N, C-alpha and C positions, 0 to 999 in steps of 0.2 A: 126530739119534745124535752128533756131536762134542760137542754141546752138554751132552748129559744126561752123556756121559763126563767132562768137565771138571770139572760141578758136582760130580759123585761124588768125583773124585780132590778137590775143595776142600774136600767136607764130611769125607772121612777125615781131610787134613792137620790141619781144624780140630780135630775130636776127637783126635788123636793129640796136638796141642799143649796140648788142656785136660786130656788124661790126665796128661803129663809136668808138666807143673806143679801138679795134685793130687798126684802121687807126689814133688814135689820138695819141696812144703809139707809133706808127712805126716809123711819124714825129713829136714828141716833142724833144725838145734838150738833148743830151744825151752825159754820158762820151765817149771818142774814145775808150779806152779800153773795156767798154761795148759793142759797137758794135762789135769790133773785137773779142768778147770772150776769152778776155786774159786769163782767169783761166784754161782754156782747151786746149790752145799752146802747144806743145812739140815741135816744130821746128819752129824758124823763119828762113826765107831763104833770104837776101839780093838780091838784083839783082843789080850789078854794071854795069854801063855804060863801054862798050868795043869798045874803038877806036881804036884797035892796028888790030881787026880781023874781018870778016865779019860776026859773031856770035854777035847780038845787046848786050849781058849782059853776065857778067860771075857771076855764083851761089856762093856765101858763105853763106851756113848753118850754124845756131848756134843752137846746142841742150843744151847746159849748160844751167839749170834752174835758174843759178843768170843772166847770160848774156841776157836772155829773159826775166826775172824781170826787168833788169835794161832799156831796151828798152822801157817796157810795163810803167816802170812808167814814163820815158821819155813823153810816148804817155797820161798818163793819166793828164797831163796837159792841154790836150787841150778835146774841146766840140765841137760835130757835131750835125748837123740838118738834116735829109734827104731832097733832094729835090724831088719835083714831078715827072721830068723827067730827062732823062742824055741828057744833052747838052753840054758837056763839050768839049773844044777847047782850047788848050794848050795855056798862056798869057806868062809864066816862064819857058822856058823849061830848064833852068839852075837852077831851083829852086824845083827840084822834086828827089823824090826816089823812087824805085819801087821794092816790096817784095811779098813773097808768105808767107804762114803760114800755116803749119801741125798741127793737133788738134790731141789730143788723141785719136779721135775715128776712126780716119785715113782718115777722109776727107783734103782734100786739096783745098784751096782759089784760085781762078783765079791769075793771076799776080794783083794786086793792086798798088794802087799809092796814093801820097801825094804829091800833088804841092802845096805849099803857103798856100792858102786857102781853097782847094779841096782836099777830099779825094774820090777814086773811088775805091768800095771795092764792090765786087761780083758784080752784075750787077747794082748796086745802085752809086747814087751821093750824095756827102754829103758837106756842106758847113760846115769850120771850123769857129766858130764863133769866138773864141779869137785866131785868129791866125794875123798874119803868123807862120807858123811851122816855127821852125828854124832847118833848113835843114842839114845846114853846122856842126850843132851839133852833129845831129845823124850821119850823113855821117863820121865825126872827132871819133866821139865814136866805128861806127863798124869797122873801118879800123884800130884802136888800137886792138879792139878785134881778128882781124885776123893773 
């Protein structure tokens, strides 16, 4: 009986340690391209605000690996840290851009957004720790690529 109780206690401790390590890894500061899993991106879809029609965004898809690499190189200069909860409310609506990523394994993210120093990606909110993001530079680059 003692042996079973001590085995159970050891198992509970191991599971607890594993969960702590996983949580620590999830919430530590990371490179933005690591969070986006950039090496697996097959298509970058830029959602350009559309003020001329009732459609909120006009999609522009970039499939060229060189263009995707340039966008990810730009994102690579930023570090992010996951927030505990999603409590986003826009403070800089003129300083944001929206995008969707399609991956080689055919998974597609929900529309994501970067606003100055916040990343909303999947259902997670991240703080950009070395922001603000130069959104005008990325928008100018994407406009040039069209």
